[in-house]
ROBA-430682 format. One line per field, with one value per atom (N, C-alpha, C): residue number from 0; atom name; x, y, z. Coordinates in nm, 4 decimals, padded with zeros to 6 digits. Last residue first. Layout:
<sevexs>
n NUM; ...
atom CA; ...
X X; ...
Y Y; ...
Z Z; ...
</sevexs>
This chain:
<sevexs>
n 144; 144; 144; 143; 143; 143; 142; 142; 142; 141; 141; 141; 140; 140; 140; 139; 139; 139; 138; 138; 138; 137; 137; 137; 136; 136; 136; 135; 135; 135; 134; 134; 134; 133; 133; 133; 132; 132; 132; 131; 131; 131; 130; 130; 130; 129; 129; 129; 128; 128; 128; 127; 127; 127; 126; 126; 126; 125; 125; 125; 124; 124; 124; 123; 123; 123; 122; 122; 122; 121; 121; 121; 120; 120; 120; 119; 119; 119; 118; 118; 118; 117; 117; 117; 116; 116; 116; 115; 115; 115; 114; 114; 114; 113; 113; 113; 112; 112; 112; 111; 111; 111; 110; 110; 110; 109; 109; 109; 108; 108; 108; 107; 107; 107; 106; 106; 106; 105; 105; 105; 104; 104; 104; 103; 103; 103; 102; 102; 102; 101; 101; 101; 100; 100; 100; 99; 99; 99; 98; 98; 98; 97; 97; 97; 96; 96; 96; 95; 95; 95; 94; 94; 94; 93; 93; 93; 92; 92; 92; 91; 91; 91; 90; 90; 90; 89; 89; 89; 88; 88; 88; 87; 87; 87; 86; 86; 86; 85; 85; 85; 84; 84; 84; 83; 83; 83; 82; 82; 82; 81; 81; 81; 80; 80; 80; 79; 79; 79; 78; 78; 78; 77; 77; 77; 76; 76; 76; 75; 75; 75; 74; 74; 74; 73; 73; 73; 72; 72; 72; 71; 71; 71; 70; 70; 70; 69; 69; 69; 68; 68; 68; 67; 67; 67; 66; 66; 66; 65; 65; 65; 64; 64; 64; 63; 63; 63; 62; 62; 62; 61; 61; 61; 60; 60; 60; 59; 59; 59; 58; 58; 58; 57; 57; 57; 56; 56; 56; 55; 55; 55; 54; 54; 54; 53; 53; 53; 52; 52; 52; 51; 51; 51; 50; 50; 50; 49; 49; 49; 48; 48; 48; 47; 47; 47; 46; 46; 46; 45; 45; 45; 44; 44; 44; 43; 43; 43; 42; 42; 42; 41; 41; 41; 40; 40; 40; 39; 39; 39; 38; 38; 38; 37; 37; 37; 36; 36; 36; 35; 35; 35; 34; 34; 34; 33; 33; 33; 32; 32; 32; 31; 31; 31; 30; 30; 30; 29; 29; 29; 28; 28; 28; 27; 27; 27; 26; 26; 26; 25; 25; 25; 24; 24; 24; 23; 23; 23; 22; 22; 22; 21; 21; 21; 20; 20; 20; 19; 19; 19; 18; 18; 18; 17; 17; 17; 16; 16; 16; 15; 15; 15; 14; 14; 14; 13; 13; 13; 12; 12; 12; 11; 11; 11; 10; 10; 10; 9; 9; 9; 8; 8; 8; 7; 7; 7; 6; 6; 6; 5; 5; 5; 4; 4; 4; 3; 3; 3; 2; 2; 2; 1; 1; 1; 0; 0; 0
atom N; CA; C; N; CA; C; N; CA; C; N; CA; C; N; CA; C; N; CA; C; N; CA; C; N; CA; C; N; CA; C; N; CA; C; N; CA; C; N; CA; C; N; CA; C; N; CA; C; N; CA; C; N; CA; C; N; CA; C; N; CA; C; N; CA; C; N; CA; C; N; CA; C; N; CA; C; N; CA; C; N; CA; C; N; CA; C; N; CA; C; N; CA; C; N; CA; C; N; CA; C; N; CA; C; N; CA; C; N; CA; C; N; CA; C; N; CA; C; N; CA; C; N; CA; C; N; CA; C; N; CA; C; N; CA; C; N; CA; C; N; CA; C; N; CA; C; N; CA; C; N; CA; C; N; CA; C; N; CA; C; N; CA; C; N; CA; C; N; CA; C; N; CA; C; N; CA; C; N; CA; C; N; CA; C; N; CA; C; N; CA; C; N; CA; C; N; CA; C; N; CA; C; N; CA; C; N; CA; C; N; CA; C; N; CA; C; N; CA; C; N; CA; C; N; CA; C; N; CA; C; N; CA; C; N; CA; C; N; CA; C; N; CA; C; N; CA; C; N; CA; C; N; CA; C; N; CA; C; N; CA; C; N; CA; C; N; CA; C; N; CA; C; N; CA; C; N; CA; C; N; CA; C; N; CA; C; N; CA; C; N; CA; C; N; CA; C; N; CA; C; N; CA; C; N; CA; C; N; CA; C; N; CA; C; N; CA; C; N; CA; C; N; CA; C; N; CA; C; N; CA; C; N; CA; C; N; CA; C; N; CA; C; N; CA; C; N; CA; C; N; CA; C; N; CA; C; N; CA; C; N; CA; C; N; CA; C; N; CA; C; N; CA; C; N; CA; C; N; CA; C; N; CA; C; N; CA; C; N; CA; C; N; CA; C; N; CA; C; N; CA; C; N; CA; C; N; CA; C; N; CA; C; N; CA; C; N; CA; C; N; CA; C; N; CA; C; N; CA; C; N; CA; C; N; CA; C; N; CA; C; N; CA; C; N; CA; C; N; CA; C; N; CA; C; N; CA; C; N; CA; C; N; CA; C; N; CA; C; N; CA; C; N; CA; C; N; CA; C; N; CA; C; N; CA; C; N; CA; C; N; CA; C; N; CA; C; N; CA; C; N; CA; C; N; CA; C
X 09.7652; 09.6744; 09.6067; 09.8961; 09.9690; 09.8792; 09.7449; 09.7511; 09.8229; 09.7889; 09.6541; 09.6594; 10.0588; 10.0192; 09.8841; 10.0527; 10.1327; 10.0925; 09.8897; 09.8488; 09.9234; 10.0515; 09.9163; 09.8702; 10.2721; 10.2894; 10.1542; 10.1538; 10.2162; 10.2335; 10.0739; 09.9737; 10.0295; 10.3232; 10.2231; 10.1210; 10.4433; 10.5072; 10.4064; 10.2613; 10.2876; 10.3462; 10.2900; 10.1586; 10.1747; 10.5659; 10.5131; 10.3813; 10.5682; 10.6498; 10.6015; 10.4021; 10.3595; 10.4385; 10.5587; 10.4417; 10.3956; 10.9081; 10.7816; 10.6682; 11.1433; 11.0822; 10.9622; 11.2168; 11.3246; 11.2729; 10.9708; 11.0882; 11.1987; 10.6233; 10.7434; 10.8597; 10.4033; 10.4745; 10.6045; 10.0914; 10.2370; 10.2856; 09.8403; 09.8814; 10.0338; 09.6329; 09.7663; 09.8071; 09.3205; 09.3939; 09.5239; 09.1557; 09.2338; 09.3056; 09.0364; 08.9532; 09.0265; 09.2440; 09.1816; 09.1055; 09.3873; 09.3859; 09.3218; 09.5094; 09.3925; 09.3961; 09.7487; 09.7311; 09.6112; 09.8287; 09.7624; 09.7554; 10.0775; 09.9937; 09.9296; 10.2697; 10.1788; 10.0936; 10.4211; 10.4890; 10.4000; 10.2476; 10.3805; 10.4491; 09.9351; 10.0113; 10.1506; 09.8083; 09.7395; 09.8017; 09.7599; 09.8453; 09.7598; 09.6783; 09.6335; 09.7282; 09.6310; 09.7283; 09.6844; 09.4490; 09.4421; 09.5479; 09.3621; 09.4554; 09.4503; 09.2066; 09.1416; 09.2320; 09.3611; 09.3224; 09.2598; 09.6040; 09.4831; 09.4518; 09.8386; 09.8170; 09.6894; 09.8761; 09.8230; 09.7965; 10.1803; 10.0482; 09.9919; 10.3640; 10.3345; 10.1943; 10.6357; 10.5010; 10.4870; 10.8983; 10.7996; 10.6569; 11.2154; 11.0825; 10.9825; 11.4993; 11.4051; 11.2736; 11.7085; 11.6996; 11.6121; 11.7370; 11.7546; 11.7508; 11.6908; 11.8114; 11.8401; 11.4511; 11.5723; 11.7014; 11.2219; 11.2927; 11.4259; 11.0046; 11.1093; 11.1665; 10.7295; 10.7987; 10.8896; 10.6288; 10.6892; 10.7451; 10.4071; 10.4533; 10.4983; 10.4377; 10.4154; 10.4634; 10.3390; 10.3876; 10.3524; 10.6385; 10.5418; 10.3949; 10.8268; 10.7732; 10.6651; 10.7700; 10.8374; 10.7608; 10.8536; 10.7552; 10.8261; 10.9263; 10.9762; 10.8577; 11.0057; 10.8976; 10.9546; 11.1405; 11.1793; 11.0652; 11.0048; 11.0207; 11.0791; 10.9231; 11.0077; 11.0338; 10.5975; 10.7161; 10.7919; 10.3945; 10.4543; 10.5807; 10.1109; 10.2439; 10.2874; 09.7921; 09.8797; 10.0121; 09.4621; 09.5854; 09.6682; 09.2183; 09.3294; 09.4594; 09.0122; 09.0327; 09.1491; 09.0237; 08.9102; 08.9266; 09.3717; 09.2535; 09.1423; 09.6552; 09.5383; 09.4314; 09.9964; 09.8894; 09.7735; 10.2025; 10.1188; 10.0220; 10.5238; 10.3959; 10.3155; 10.7414; 10.6876; 10.5492; 10.9906; 10.8600; 10.8373; 11.2500; 11.2087; 11.0738; 11.2118; 11.2473; 11.1991; 11.1823; 11.2031; 11.2372; 11.0839; 11.0855; 11.1026; 11.1297; 11.1131; 11.1088; 11.3036; 11.2569; 11.2487; 11.1922; 11.2834; 11.2205; 11.1825; 11.1190; 11.2259; 11.2454; 11.2961; 11.2220; 11.1961; 11.1380; 11.1862; 11.2819; 11.3648; 11.3150; 11.1517; 11.2122; 11.3054; 11.1067; 11.0217; 11.0719; 11.2025; 11.2526; 11.1642; 11.1224; 11.0838; 11.1540; 11.2901; 11.2389; 11.2173; 11.4181; 11.2726; 11.2083; 11.6871; 11.6303; 11.4777; 11.7513; 11.7289; 11.6675; 11.8189; 11.6780; 11.6498; 12.0895; 12.0106; 11.8643; 12.2815; 12.1860; 12.1063; 12.4340; 12.4742; 12.3797; 12.3330; 12.3088; 12.3438; 12.1867; 12.2957; 12.2660; 11.9536; 12.0704; 12.1831; 11.7823; 11.7493; 11.8696; 11.8961; 11.8890; 11.8611; 11.8676; 11.9974; 11.9925; 11.6484; 11.6323; 11.7653; 11.6619; 11.6121; 11.5980; 11.9240; 11.8308; 11.7865; 11.9657; 11.9918; 11.8871; 11.9133; 11.9194; 11.9448; 11.9030; 11.8921; 11.8960; 11.8989; 12.0190; 12.0180; 11.7549; 11.7531; 11.8829; 11.5645; 11.6885; 11.6741; 11.4078; 11.4283; 11.5626; 11.1475; 11.2856; 11.2938; 10.9447; 10.9493; 11.0939; 10.9511; 10.9267; 10.9367; 10.9761; 11.0948; 11.0753; 10.7176; 10.8177; 10.9404; 10.5993; 10.5533; 10.6555; 10.7340; 10.7498; 10.7072; 10.6390; 10.7826; 10.8064; 10.3689; 10.4058; 10.5530; 10.3934; 10.3340; 10.3719; 10.4988; 10.5779; 10.5259; 10.2880; 10.4112; 10.4988; 10.0144; 10.0747; 10.1984
Y 18.6416; 18.5532; 18.6237; 18.8274; 18.7689; 18.6811; 18.8937; 18.9917; 18.9374; 18.6687; 18.6910; 18.7887; 18.7085; 18.5892; 18.6090; 18.9415; 18.9342; 18.8187; 18.8609; 18.9731; 18.9705; 18.6548; 18.6252; 18.7344; 18.8050; 18.7001; 18.6644; 18.9645; 19.0268; 18.9249; 18.7637; 18.8475; 18.9182; 18.6594; 18.5718; 18.6549; 18.8901; 18.8182; 18.7304; 18.9543; 19.0483; 18.9771; 18.7265; 18.7612; 18.8549; 18.7470; 18.6308; 18.6641; 18.9905; 18.9749; 18.8574; 18.9360; 19.0356; 19.0236; 18.7654; 18.7107; 18.8054; 18.8231; 18.8588; 18.7953; 18.5503; 18.6731; 18.7051; 18.3152; 18.4007; 18.5304; 18.2079; 18.2036; 18.2982; 18.2180; 18.2654; 18.2677; 17.9629; 18.0555; 18.0915; 17.8795; 17.8940; 17.9912; 17.6641; 17.7579; 17.7592; 17.6310; 17.5963; 17.7038; 17.5067; 17.6169; 17.5640; 17.4120; 17.3762; 17.5004; 17.4690; 17.4238; 17.3838; 17.5683; 17.4396; 17.3817; 17.7596; 17.7220; 17.5852; 17.9919; 17.9110; 17.8856; 18.0349; 18.0290; 17.9380; 18.2543; 18.1371; 18.1506; 18.3393; 18.3683; 18.2388; 18.4862; 18.3823; 18.4293; 18.7023; 18.5784; 18.4763; 18.9210; 18.9425; 18.8157; 18.7604; 18.8528; 18.8625; 18.6774; 18.6632; 18.7564; 18.7548; 18.7705; 18.7560; 18.5376; 18.6334; 18.6343; 18.4577; 18.4614; 18.5708; 18.2559; 18.3719; 18.3554; 18.1536; 18.1418; 18.2717; 18.1443; 18.1851; 18.1679; 18.0478; 18.1888; 18.2375; 17.8366; 17.8578; 18.0073; 17.5938; 17.7335; 17.7411; 17.3741; 17.3975; 17.5460; 17.3393; 17.3974; 17.4304; 17.0429; 17.1645; 17.2107; 16.8627; 16.8861; 17.0183; 16.7966; 16.7437; 16.7680; 16.7265; 16.7777; 16.7139; 16.7568; 16.6733; 16.7464; 16.8292; 16.8867; 16.8011; 16.7718; 16.6595; 16.7033; 17.0363; 16.9630; 16.8476; 17.1382; 17.2187; 17.1441; 16.9821; 16.9637; 17.0377; 17.2095; 17.1080; 17.0978; 17.3183; 17.3114; 17.1893; 17.5552; 17.4245; 17.4269; 17.7062; 17.7121; 17.5716; 17.8597; 17.7420; 17.7741; 18.0314; 18.0267; 17.8943; 18.0354; 17.9697; 17.9971; 18.1440; 18.2297; 18.1636; 18.0301; 18.0343; 18.1190; 18.0145; 18.0722; 18.0896; 17.7726; 17.8372; 17.8862; 17.7095; 17.7381; 17.8182; 17.4631; 17.5741; 17.5914; 17.3787; 17.3583; 17.4833; 17.2124; 17.3165; 17.2822; 17.1437; 17.0925; 17.2083; 17.0890; 17.1871; 17.1274; 16.8671; 16.9162; 17.0219; 16.8291; 16.8325; 16.8909; 16.9242; 16.8483; 16.8602; 17.0399; 17.1276; 17.0544; 16.8930; 16.8909; 16.9780; 16.9092; 16.9713; 16.9772; 16.9724; 16.8858; 16.9573; 17.0827; 17.1164; 17.0107; 17.1420; 17.0567; 17.0769; 17.4168; 17.3474; 17.2543; 17.4739; 17.4414; 17.3618; 17.7297; 17.6107; 17.5928; 17.8304; 17.8433; 17.7196; 18.0038; 17.8980; 17.9319; 18.1107; 18.1276; 18.0102; 18.3002; 18.1753; 18.2067; 18.4075; 18.4341; 18.3012; 18.3230; 18.4664; 18.5049; 18.1017; 18.1237; 18.2743; 18.0248; 18.0904; 18.0980; 17.8112; 17.8553; 17.9141; 17.8985; 17.8383; 17.8977; 17.8402; 17.8996; 17.8235; 17.7014; 17.8150; 17.8800; 17.4027; 17.4710; 17.5796; 17.4319; 17.3939; 17.4693; 17.3291; 17.3918; 17.3405; 17.3734; 17.3217; 17.4006; 17.2847; 17.3817; 17.3188; 17.1181; 17.1230; 17.2124; 17.1552; 17.0298; 17.0265; 17.3849; 17.3957; 17.2689; 17.3375; 17.3641; 17.3686; 17.3166; 17.1950; 17.2134; 17.4704; 17.4872; 17.3592; 17.4505; 17.3651; 17.3795; 17.6411; 17.5010; 17.4076; 17.9274; 17.8462; 17.6984; 18.0414; 18.0580; 17.9638; 17.9920; 17.9329; 17.9393; 18.1418; 17.9975; 17.9280; 18.4067; 18.3433; 18.1918; 18.5965; 18.4517; 18.3800; 18.8616; 18.8102; 18.6596; 18.8246; 18.9072; 18.8360; 18.4892; 18.6318; 18.7090; 18.1984; 18.2698; 18.4166; 18.0897; 17.9972; 18.0680; 18.2828; 18.2009; 18.1038; 18.5468; 18.4492; 18.3714; 18.7406; 18.7484; 18.6488; 18.8059; 18.7178; 18.7478; 19.0012; 18.9622; 18.8699; 19.1279; 19.0329; 18.9863; 19.2760; 19.3486; 19.2583; 19.1033; 19.1793; 19.2525; 19.0098; 18.9186; 18.9947; 19.2291; 19.1871; 19.0977; 19.2238; 19.3387; 19.3028; 18.9842; 18.9978; 19.1130; 19.0540; 18.9432; 18.9540; 19.2568; 19.2851; 19.1774; 19.1158; 19.2226; 19.2562; 18.9434; 18.8851; 18.9904; 19.1571; 19.0454; 18.9967
Z 06.8225; 06.7463; 06.6318; 06.9656; 06.8528; 06.7675; 07.1768; 07.0697; 06.9466; 07.3395; 07.2824; 07.1678; 07.4068; 07.3331; 07.2664; 07.5548; 07.4318; 07.3442; 07.7693; 07.6837; 07.5499; 07.8774; 07.8278; 07.7317; 07.9562; 07.8557; 07.7944; 08.1484; 08.0307; 07.9190; 08.3326; 08.2662; 08.1429; 08.4105; 08.3478; 08.2717; 08.5211; 08.4098; 08.3358; 08.7305; 08.6215; 08.4997; 08.8911; 08.8371; 08.7170; 08.9567; 08.8847; 08.8171; 09.0947; 08.9741; 08.8900; 09.3143; 09.2160; 09.0855; 09.4666; 09.3976; 09.2868; 09.4193; 09.4831; 09.4016; 09.4021; 09.3500; 09.4375; 09.5169; 09.4661; 09.4047; 09.6086; 09.6957; 09.6495; 09.6162; 09.5478; 09.6468; 09.6291; 09.7158; 09.6458; 09.4765; 09.4705; 09.5775; 09.3736; 09.4775; 09.4838; 09.1029; 09.1519; 09.2512; 09.0178; 09.0803; 09.1381; 08.7152; 08.8329; 08.8862; 08.4714; 08.5814; 08.7079; 08.3105; 08.2777; 08.3973; 08.5690; 08.4282; 08.4141; 08.7897; 08.7540; 08.6055; 09.0264; 08.8819; 08.8582; 09.2987; 09.2427; 09.0918; 09.5452; 09.4294; 09.3813; 09.8071; 09.7589; 09.6417; 09.8925; 09.8563; 09.7876; 09.9357; 09.8764; 09.8280; 09.8450; 09.9284; 09.8664; 09.6075; 09.7362; 09.8392; 09.2706; 09.3874; 09.5125; 09.0056; 09.1066; 09.2249; 08.6717; 08.7813; 08.8774; 08.4582; 08.5480; 08.6568; 08.1316; 08.2445; 08.3261; 07.9054; 08.0301; 08.1525; 07.7018; 07.6961; 07.8258; 07.8679; 07.7895; 07.7894; 07.9559; 07.9185; 07.8356; 08.2321; 08.0978; 08.0721; 08.3802; 08.4037; 08.2663; 08.3969; 08.3229; 08.3601; 08.5594; 08.5120; 08.4407; 08.6030; 08.6959; 08.6497; 08.4763; 08.4450; 08.5397; 08.6877; 08.6143; 08.5943; 08.8567; 08.7232; 08.6313; 09.1187; 09.0270; 08.8814; 09.2075; 09.2463; 09.1515; 09.1125; 09.0968; 09.1311; 08.9139; 09.0403; 09.0277; 08.7406; 08.7433; 08.8838; 08.5453; 08.6729; 08.6751; 08.3041; 08.3310; 08.4716; 08.1168; 08.2554; 08.2913; 07.7949; 07.8783; 08.0191; 07.4945; 07.6321; 07.6987; 07.4529; 07.3628; 07.3919; 07.6273; 07.5222; 07.4380; 07.9691; 07.8396; 07.7385; 08.2995; 08.2085; 08.0749; 08.5305; 08.4093; 08.3272; 08.8602; 08.7675; 08.6516; 09.0472; 08.9619; 08.8633; 09.3700; 09.2268; 09.1622; 09.6606; 09.6034; 09.4572; 09.7657; 09.6987; 09.6373; 10.0413; 09.9515; 09.8945; 10.0721; 10.1039; 10.0059; 10.2271; 10.1110; 10.1521; 10.3289; 10.3436; 10.2168; 10.3020; 10.3360; 10.3574; 10.2106; 10.3552; 10.3984; 09.9378; 10.0041; 10.1549; 09.8806; 09.8741; 09.9484; 09.7097; 09.7900; 09.7709; 09.7167; 09.6673; 09.7630; 09.6247; 09.7214; 09.6524; 09.5460; 09.4843; 09.5851; 09.5854; 09.6511; 09.5955; 09.3479; 09.4119; 09.4978; 09.1856; 09.2767; 09.3387; 08.8425; 08.9824; 09.0653; 08.5382; 08.6125; 08.7567; 08.2184; 08.3625; 08.4331; 07.9642; 07.9839; 08.1318; 07.7711; 07.9071; 07.9271; 07.4391; 07.5330; 07.6707; 07.1597; 07.2822; 07.3744; 06.8274; 06.9511; 07.0690; 06.4922; 06.6120; 06.7343; 06.2781; 06.3194; 06.4478; 06.3900; 06.2758; 06.3249; 06.7051; 06.5932; 06.4709; 07.0152; 06.8937; 06.7811; 07.3569; 07.2256; 07.1158; 07.6625; 07.5661; 07.4292; 07.8325; 07.8446; 07.7389; 07.7987; 07.7473; 07.7553; 07.9359; 07.7919; 07.7329; 08.1981; 08.1694; 08.0203; 08.2280; 08.2511; 08.2137; 07.9761; 08.0846; 08.1034; 07.7555; 07.8671; 07.9871; 07.5865; 07.5517; 07.6673; 07.6554; 07.7071; 07.6846; 07.5763; 07.4897; 07.5290; 07.7827; 07.6528; 07.5599; 07.9826; 08.0008; 07.8683; 07.9147; 07.8918; 07.9074; 07.8665; 07.8547; 07.8317; 08.0967; 07.9693; 07.9694; 08.3386; 08.2622; 08.1360; 08.4616; 08.4706; 08.3934; 08.6711; 08.5441; 08.5676; 08.9176; 08.8047; 08.6711; 09.1035; 09.1023; 08.9850; 08.9057; 09.0137; 09.0078; 08.7167; 08.7934; 08.9063; 08.4082; 08.5223; 08.5869; 08.2495; 08.2751; 08.3952; 08.0039; 08.1136; 08.1300; 07.7796; 07.9042; 08.0260; 07.5696; 07.6083; 07.7410; 07.5353; 07.5910; 07.6397; 07.4141; 07.5473; 07.6131; 07.1714; 07.2607; 07.4024; 07.0633; 07.0920; 07.1896; 07.0325; 07.1207; 07.1604; 06.8467; 06.9779; 07.0776; 06.6301; 06.6920; 06.8304; 06.5615; 06.6159; 06.6833; 06.6359; 06.5670; 06.6391
</sevexs>
């Protein structure tokens, strides 16, 4: 139930230049990232993991560029990416029960959701930390249903 989900969220932490342990970004009203979080009554969305990544765009021909983004994993759960310099919302990776995060190597990982694959390069964390955080959040979210 809800306790299992809360316990899963507590096991996921963040350390980066954009945040510290736990979810201080959600607590800090002056944080530029708090404007992306949802408040629904007494329930507030928290950031459970964050860090800089490069998000690759992929086409069948292998063309595409890499864009530096701040990736935010939240407690609702959601995966939001933002421009770290302009502090603007740039998009969201849809969350579903079939979301899959896979490590490719120490820096690279992929997220598959809603029939699309997102290729990421971790800049402030290891890829394994991202995969673990997403999978722990998924496990906590599924057990809360």
